[in-house]
MIMI-182754 format. One record per residue: residue in one letter; x, z, y of N, C-alpha, C, O in turn; residue number from 1. Coordinates in steps of 0.2 Angstrom, whole numbers, plus 5000, padded with zeros to 4 digits. Example, Ala and Ser with C-alpha at 12.3 -4.5 7.8 and 13.67 -1.06 7.14 Angstrom:
<rs>
+----+------+------+------+------+------+------+------+------+------+------+------+------+-----+
| aa |   nx |   nz |   ny |  cax |  caz |  cay |   cx |   cz |   cy |   ox |   oz |   oy |   i |
+----+------+------+------+------+------+------+------+------+------+------+------+------+-----+
|  A | 5066 | 5039 | 4972 | 5062 | 5039 | 4978 | 5066 | 5039 | 4984 | 5071 | 5042 | 4983 |   1 |
|  S | 5064 | 5035 | 4989 | 5068 | 5036 | 4995 | 5064 | 5039 | 5000 | 5067 | 5040 | 5006 |   2 |
+----+------+------+------+------+------+------+------+------+------+------+------+------+-----+
</rs>
This chain:
<rs>
+----+------+------+------+------+------+------+------+------+------+------+------+------+-----+
| aa |   nx |   nz |   ny |  cax |  caz |  cay |   cx |   cz |   cy |   ox |   oz |   oy |   i |
+----+------+------+------+------+------+------+------+------+------+------+------+------+-----+
|  M | 5430 | 4966 | 5740 | 5434 | 4970 | 5736 | 5438 | 4975 | 5740 | 5440 | 4980 | 5736 |   1 |
|  P | 5439 | 4975 | 5746 | 5442 | 4981 | 5749 | 5438 | 4987 | 5749 | 5442 | 4993 | 5749 |   2 |
|  G | 5432 | 4987 | 5748 | 5428 | 4993 | 5747 | 5430 | 4996 | 5741 | 5430 | 5002 | 5740 |   3 |
|  F | 5430 | 4992 | 5736 | 5432 | 4995 | 5729 | 5439 | 4998 | 5729 | 5440 | 5004 | 5726 |   4 |
|  L | 5444 | 4995 | 5732 | 5451 | 4998 | 5733 | 5451 | 5005 | 5736 | 5454 | 5009 | 5734 |   5 |
|  L | 5447 | 5005 | 5742 | 5446 | 5011 | 5745 | 5443 | 5017 | 5741 | 5445 | 5022 | 5741 |   6 |
|  R | 5438 | 5015 | 5738 | 5434 | 5020 | 5733 | 5439 | 5022 | 5728 | 5439 | 5028 | 5726 |   7 |
|  A | 5442 | 5018 | 5725 | 5447 | 5019 | 5719 | 5453 | 5024 | 5721 | 5455 | 5028 | 5718 |   8 |
|  C | 5456 | 5022 | 5727 | 5461 | 5026 | 5730 | 5459 | 5033 | 5732 | 5463 | 5038 | 5731 |   9 |
|  L | 5453 | 5033 | 5735 | 5451 | 5040 | 5737 | 5450 | 5044 | 5731 | 5451 | 5050 | 5731 |  10 |
|  L | 5446 | 5042 | 5726 | 5445 | 5045 | 5720 | 5452 | 5047 | 5716 | 5452 | 5053 | 5713 |  11 |
|  L | 5456 | 5043 | 5716 | 5463 | 5044 | 5713 | 5466 | 5050 | 5716 | 5470 | 5054 | 5713 |  12 |
|  A | 5466 | 5050 | 5723 | 5469 | 5055 | 5727 | 5466 | 5062 | 5726 | 5469 | 5067 | 5725 |  13 |
|  V | 5459 | 5062 | 5725 | 5456 | 5068 | 5724 | 5458 | 5071 | 5717 | 5459 | 5077 | 5716 |  14 |
|  E | 5458 | 5066 | 5712 | 5459 | 5068 | 5705 | 5466 | 5071 | 5704 | 5468 | 5076 | 5701 |  15 |
|  A | 5471 | 5068 | 5708 | 5478 | 5070 | 5708 | 5479 | 5077 | 5711 | 5483 | 5081 | 5708 |  16 |
|  G | 5475 | 5078 | 5716 | 5476 | 5084 | 5720 | 5473 | 5090 | 5715 | 5475 | 5095 | 5715 |  17 |
|  A | 5467 | 5088 | 5712 | 5464 | 5093 | 5707 | 5469 | 5094 | 5701 | 5469 | 5100 | 5699 |  18 |
|  A | 5472 | 5089 | 5699 | 5476 | 5090 | 5693 | 5482 | 5094 | 5695 | 5485 | 5099 | 5691 |  19 |
|  F | 5485 | 5094 | 5701 | 5490 | 5098 | 5704 | 5488 | 5105 | 5704 | 5492 | 5109 | 5703 |  20 |
|  L | 5482 | 5106 | 5707 | 5480 | 5113 | 5708 | 5478 | 5116 | 5701 | 5479 | 5122 | 5700 |  21 |
|  L | 5476 | 5112 | 5696 | 5474 | 5115 | 5690 | 5479 | 5116 | 5685 | 5478 | 5119 | 5679 |  22 |
|  R | 5485 | 5114 | 5686 | 5491 | 5114 | 5681 | 5493 | 5122 | 5681 | 5496 | 5124 | 5676 |  23 |
|  D | 5491 | 5126 | 5686 | 5493 | 5133 | 5685 | 5487 | 5136 | 5681 | 5481 | 5135 | 5683 |  24 |
|  P | 5489 | 5140 | 5676 | 5484 | 5144 | 5672 | 5479 | 5148 | 5676 | 5473 | 5149 | 5674 |  25 |
|  G | 5481 | 5151 | 5681 | 5477 | 5156 | 5685 | 5473 | 5153 | 5691 | 5471 | 5156 | 5695 |  26 |
|  A | 5473 | 5146 | 5691 | 5470 | 5143 | 5696 | 5462 | 5144 | 5696 | 5459 | 5144 | 5690 |  27 |
|  P | 5459 | 5144 | 5702 | 5451 | 5144 | 5702 | 5448 | 5138 | 5700 | 5447 | 5133 | 5705 |  28 |
|  W | 5447 | 5136 | 5694 | 5445 | 5130 | 5692 | 5438 | 5128 | 5693 | 5436 | 5122 | 5694 |  29 |
|  I | 5433 | 5133 | 5694 | 5426 | 5131 | 5696 | 5426 | 5128 | 5703 | 5423 | 5122 | 5703 |  30 |
|  P | 5429 | 5130 | 5708 | 5428 | 5127 | 5715 | 5432 | 5120 | 5715 | 5429 | 5115 | 5718 |  31 |
|  V | 5437 | 5120 | 5711 | 5441 | 5113 | 5711 | 5437 | 5108 | 5708 | 5436 | 5102 | 5710 |  32 |
|  L | 5434 | 5109 | 5702 | 5430 | 5105 | 5698 | 5424 | 5103 | 5701 | 5421 | 5097 | 5701 |  33 |
|  L | 5421 | 5108 | 5705 | 5415 | 5107 | 5709 | 5416 | 5102 | 5714 | 5412 | 5097 | 5716 |  34 |
|  G | 5422 | 5103 | 5718 | 5424 | 5098 | 5723 | 5425 | 5091 | 5721 | 5423 | 5086 | 5724 |  35 |
|  V | 5428 | 5091 | 5715 | 5429 | 5084 | 5712 | 5423 | 5081 | 5710 | 5422 | 5075 | 5711 |  36 |
|  F | 5418 | 5084 | 5707 | 5412 | 5082 | 5705 | 5408 | 5079 | 5712 | 5405 | 5074 | 5711 |  37 |
|  V | 5408 | 5083 | 5717 | 5404 | 5081 | 5723 | 5407 | 5075 | 5726 | 5404 | 5071 | 5728 |  38 |
|  L | 5414 | 5075 | 5727 | 5417 | 5069 | 5730 | 5416 | 5063 | 5725 | 5416 | 5057 | 5727 |  39 |
|  G | 5417 | 5064 | 5719 | 5416 | 5059 | 5714 | 5409 | 5056 | 5714 | 5408 | 5049 | 5714 |  40 |
|  S | 5404 | 5060 | 5715 | 5397 | 5057 | 5716 | 5396 | 5054 | 5723 | 5391 | 5050 | 5723 |  41 |
|  A | 5400 | 5055 | 5728 | 5399 | 5052 | 5734 | 5403 | 5046 | 5735 | 5402 | 5042 | 5740 |  42 |
|  V | 5408 | 5045 | 5731 | 5412 | 5039 | 5732 | 5408 | 5032 | 5731 | 5410 | 5028 | 5735 |  43 |
|  P | 5403 | 5031 | 5727 | 5400 | 5025 | 5727 | 5395 | 5024 | 5732 | 5391 | 5019 | 5732 |  44 |
|  Q | 5395 | 5028 | 5738 | 5391 | 5027 | 5744 | 5392 | 5020 | 5746 | 5397 | 5017 | 5747 |  45 |
|  G | 5386 | 5017 | 5748 | 5387 | 5010 | 5750 | 5386 | 5005 | 5745 | 5386 | 4999 | 5746 |  46 |
|  T | 5385 | 5007 | 5739 | 5384 | 5002 | 5733 | 5376 | 5003 | 5731 | 5373 | 5007 | 5734 |  47 |
|  S | 5374 | 5000 | 5726 | 5368 | 5000 | 5723 | 5367 | 5005 | 5718 | 5363 | 5005 | 5714 |  48 |
|  A | 5372 | 5010 | 5717 | 5372 | 5015 | 5712 | 5367 | 5020 | 5713 | 5366 | 5023 | 5718 |  49 |
|  E | 5363 | 5021 | 5707 | 5358 | 5026 | 5707 | 5361 | 5032 | 5704 | 5367 | 5033 | 5704 |  50 |
|  F | 5357 | 5037 | 5702 | 5359 | 5043 | 5700 | 5363 | 5043 | 5694 | 5369 | 5046 | 5693 |  51 |
|  A | 5362 | 5038 | 5689 | 5366 | 5038 | 5683 | 5373 | 5035 | 5684 | 5378 | 5038 | 5681 |  52 |
|  G | 5373 | 5030 | 5689 | 5380 | 5028 | 5690 | 5384 | 5033 | 5694 | 5390 | 5034 | 5693 |  53 |
|  R | 5381 | 5037 | 5699 | 5385 | 5042 | 5702 | 5387 | 5047 | 5698 | 5392 | 5050 | 5698 |  54 |
|  F | 5382 | 5049 | 5693 | 5384 | 5055 | 5689 | 5389 | 5053 | 5684 | 5394 | 5057 | 5682 |  55 |
|  L | 5389 | 5047 | 5682 | 5395 | 5044 | 5677 | 5401 | 5044 | 5681 | 5406 | 5047 | 5678 |  56 |
|  V | 5402 | 5042 | 5687 | 5408 | 5042 | 5690 | 5410 | 5049 | 5692 | 5416 | 5050 | 5691 |  57 |
|  A | 5406 | 5054 | 5693 | 5408 | 5060 | 5695 | 5410 | 5064 | 5688 | 5415 | 5068 | 5688 |  58 |
|  A | 5407 | 5063 | 5683 | 5409 | 5066 | 5677 | 5415 | 5064 | 5674 | 5419 | 5068 | 5672 |  59 |
|  V | 5416 | 5057 | 5675 | 5423 | 5054 | 5673 | 5428 | 5057 | 5677 | 5434 | 5058 | 5675 |  60 |
|  A | 5427 | 5058 | 5684 | 5432 | 5061 | 5688 | 5434 | 5068 | 5686 | 5440 | 5069 | 5686 |  61 |
|  V | 5429 | 5072 | 5684 | 5431 | 5079 | 5682 | 5435 | 5078 | 5676 | 5440 | 5082 | 5675 |  62 |
|  G | 5433 | 5074 | 5671 | 5437 | 5073 | 5665 | 5444 | 5071 | 5666 | 5449 | 5073 | 5663 |  63 |
|  A | 5445 | 5066 | 5671 | 5451 | 5064 | 5672 | 5456 | 5069 | 5675 | 5462 | 5070 | 5674 |  64 |
|  A | 5453 | 5073 | 5680 | 5456 | 5079 | 5683 | 5458 | 5084 | 5678 | 5464 | 5086 | 5678 |  65 |
|  L | 5454 | 5086 | 5673 | 5456 | 5090 | 5668 | 5461 | 5088 | 5663 | 5466 | 5091 | 5661 |  66 |
|  A | 5460 | 5081 | 5661 | 5465 | 5078 | 5657 | 5472 | 5077 | 5660 | 5477 | 5078 | 5657 |  67 |
|  G | 5472 | 5076 | 5667 | 5478 | 5075 | 5671 | 5482 | 5082 | 5671 | 5488 | 5082 | 5671 |  68 |
|  A | 5478 | 5087 | 5672 | 5481 | 5094 | 5673 | 5484 | 5096 | 5666 | 5489 | 5099 | 5666 |  69 |
|  A | 5481 | 5094 | 5660 | 5484 | 5096 | 5654 | 5490 | 5091 | 5653 | 5495 | 5094 | 5650 |  70 |
|  A | 5490 | 5085 | 5655 | 5496 | 5081 | 5654 | 5501 | 5083 | 5658 | 5507 | 5083 | 5656 |  71 |
|  W | 5500 | 5085 | 5664 | 5505 | 5088 | 5669 | 5508 | 5094 | 5666 | 5514 | 5095 | 5666 |  72 |
|  A | 5504 | 5099 | 5663 | 5506 | 5105 | 5661 | 5511 | 5104 | 5654 | 5516 | 5107 | 5653 |  73 |
|  A | 5509 | 5099 | 5650 | 5513 | 5097 | 5644 | 5519 | 5094 | 5646 | 5524 | 5094 | 5643 |  74 |
|  Y | 5519 | 5090 | 5652 | 5525 | 5087 | 5654 | 5531 | 5092 | 5656 | 5537 | 5091 | 5655 |  75 |
|  D | 5528 | 5098 | 5659 | 5533 | 5103 | 5661 | 5536 | 5106 | 5655 | 5542 | 5109 | 5656 |  76 |
|  R | 5533 | 5106 | 5649 | 5536 | 5110 | 5644 | 5541 | 5105 | 5640 | 5539 | 5099 | 5639 |  77 |
|  P | 5547 | 5107 | 5638 | 5552 | 5102 | 5635 | 5550 | 5101 | 5628 | 5552 | 5096 | 5625 |  78 |
|  E | 5546 | 5105 | 5624 | 5544 | 5104 | 5617 | 5538 | 5101 | 5617 | 5534 | 5102 | 5612 |  79 |
|  T | 5536 | 5096 | 5621 | 5530 | 5093 | 5621 | 5529 | 5089 | 5614 | 5533 | 5085 | 5612 |  80 |
|  G | 5524 | 5090 | 5611 | 5522 | 5087 | 5605 | 5516 | 5082 | 5606 | 5515 | 5079 | 5611 |  81 |
|  P | 5512 | 5082 | 5600 | 5506 | 5077 | 5600 | 5501 | 5079 | 5606 | 5497 | 5075 | 5608 |  82 |
|  D | 5501 | 5086 | 5608 | 5496 | 5088 | 5613 | 5498 | 5084 | 5620 | 5493 | 5082 | 5623 |  83 |
|  G | 5504 | 5083 | 5621 | 5505 | 5080 | 5627 | 5503 | 5072 | 5627 | 5501 | 5070 | 5632 |  84 |
|  W | 5504 | 5069 | 5621 | 5502 | 5062 | 5621 | 5495 | 5061 | 5621 | 5492 | 5057 | 5624 |  85 |
|  A | 5491 | 5066 | 5618 | 5484 | 5066 | 5618 | 5481 | 5067 | 5625 | 5477 | 5063 | 5627 |  86 |
|  A | 5484 | 5071 | 5629 | 5482 | 5072 | 5636 | 5484 | 5066 | 5640 | 5479 | 5064 | 5644 |  87 |
|  Q | 5489 | 5063 | 5639 | 5491 | 5057 | 5643 | 5487 | 5051 | 5641 | 5485 | 5048 | 5645 |  88 |
|  S | 5485 | 5051 | 5635 | 5481 | 5045 | 5633 | 5474 | 5046 | 5635 | 5471 | 5041 | 5637 |  89 |
|  A | 5471 | 5052 | 5635 | 5465 | 5054 | 5638 | 5464 | 5052 | 5645 | 5459 | 5049 | 5647 |  90 |
|  T | 5470 | 5054 | 5649 | 5470 | 5053 | 5656 | 5470 | 5045 | 5657 | 5466 | 5043 | 5661 |  91 |
|  A | 5474 | 5041 | 5654 | 5474 | 5034 | 5655 | 5467 | 5031 | 5653 | 5465 | 5027 | 5657 |  92 |
|  V | 5464 | 5033 | 5647 | 5458 | 5030 | 5645 | 5452 | 5032 | 5651 | 5448 | 5027 | 5652 |  93 |
|  L | 5452 | 5038 | 5653 | 5447 | 5040 | 5658 | 5448 | 5036 | 5664 | 5443 | 5034 | 5668 |  94 |
|  L | 5454 | 5035 | 5667 | 5456 | 5032 | 5673 | 5454 | 5024 | 5672 | 5451 | 5021 | 5677 |  95 |
|  L | 5455 | 5021 | 5667 | 5453 | 5014 | 5666 | 5446 | 5013 | 5666 | 5443 | 5009 | 5669 |  96 |
|  F | 5442 | 5018 | 5662 | 5435 | 5018 | 5662 | 5432 | 5019 | 5669 | 5427 | 5015 | 5671 |  97 |
|  Q | 5435 | 5024 | 5673 | 5432 | 5025 | 5679 | 5434 | 5019 | 5684 | 5429 | 5017 | 5688 |  98 |
|  T | 5439 | 5016 | 5683 | 5441 | 5010 | 5688 | 5436 | 5004 | 5686 | 5433 | 5001 | 5691 |  99 |
|  A | 5434 | 5003 | 5680 | 5430 | 4998 | 5678 | 5423 | 4999 | 5680 | 5419 | 4995 | 5682 | 100 |
|  T | 5421 | 5006 | 5680 | 5414 | 5008 | 5682 | 5414 | 5007 | 5690 | 5409 | 5004 | 5692 | 101 |
|  L | 5419 | 5009 | 5693 | 5419 | 5008 | 5701 | 5419 | 5001 | 5703 | 5415 | 4999 | 5707 | 102 |
|  M | 5422 | 4997 | 5699 | 5423 | 4990 | 5700 | 5416 | 4986 | 5699 | 5413 | 4982 | 5703 | 103 |
|  R | 5412 | 4988 | 5694 | 5406 | 4986 | 5693 | 5401 | 4988 | 5698 | 5397 | 4984 | 5700 | 104 |
|  L | 5401 | 4994 | 5700 | 5396 | 4997 | 5705 | 5398 | 4993 | 5712 | 5393 | 4992 | 5716 | 105 |
|  S | 5404 | 4992 | 5713 | 5406 | 4989 | 5720 | 5404 | 4982 | 5720 | 5403 | 4979 | 5726 | 106 |
|  R | 5404 | 4978 | 5714 | 5403 | 4971 | 5715 | 5395 | 4970 | 5715 | 5393 | 4964 | 5717 | 107 |
|  R | 5391 | 4974 | 5713 | 5384 | 4973 | 5713 | 5382 | 4973 | 5720 | 5384 | 4978 | 5724 | 108 |
|  T | 5377 | 4969 | 5722 | 5374 | 4969 | 5729 | 5369 | 4974 | 5729 | 5365 | 4976 | 5724 | 109 |
|  R | 5368 | 4977 | 5735 | 5362 | 4981 | 5737 | 5356 | 4978 | 5737 | 5355 | 4972 | 5738 | 110 |
|  R | 5351 | 4981 | 5734 | 5344 | 4978 | 5734 | 5340 | 4980 | 5740 | 5334 | 4978 | 5740 | 111 |
+----+------+------+------+------+------+------+------+------+------+------+------+------+-----+
</rs>
């Protein structure tokens, strides 16, 4: 299980950094999201994850970074309404799904 914790923490750190960078409206979003996608697809290294598993983890990482940036931007505004709750809920759901996917990929043995 230590491999799973390392993978999860690394991916959370990358997503938090991307969300921090993307909260500014003028941020260069293409290189940031491309970096998140590349690191997200590299995180399952050492597991039996094939293309579909790596792509799923990377796509969810990009979604979590975007939802986290939207939630962070909504948190900075005092008149946060349903948009803030939707972004926070989407971030939580994506992070739970990503954690479950990483756990499943980390528990499978290599063939």
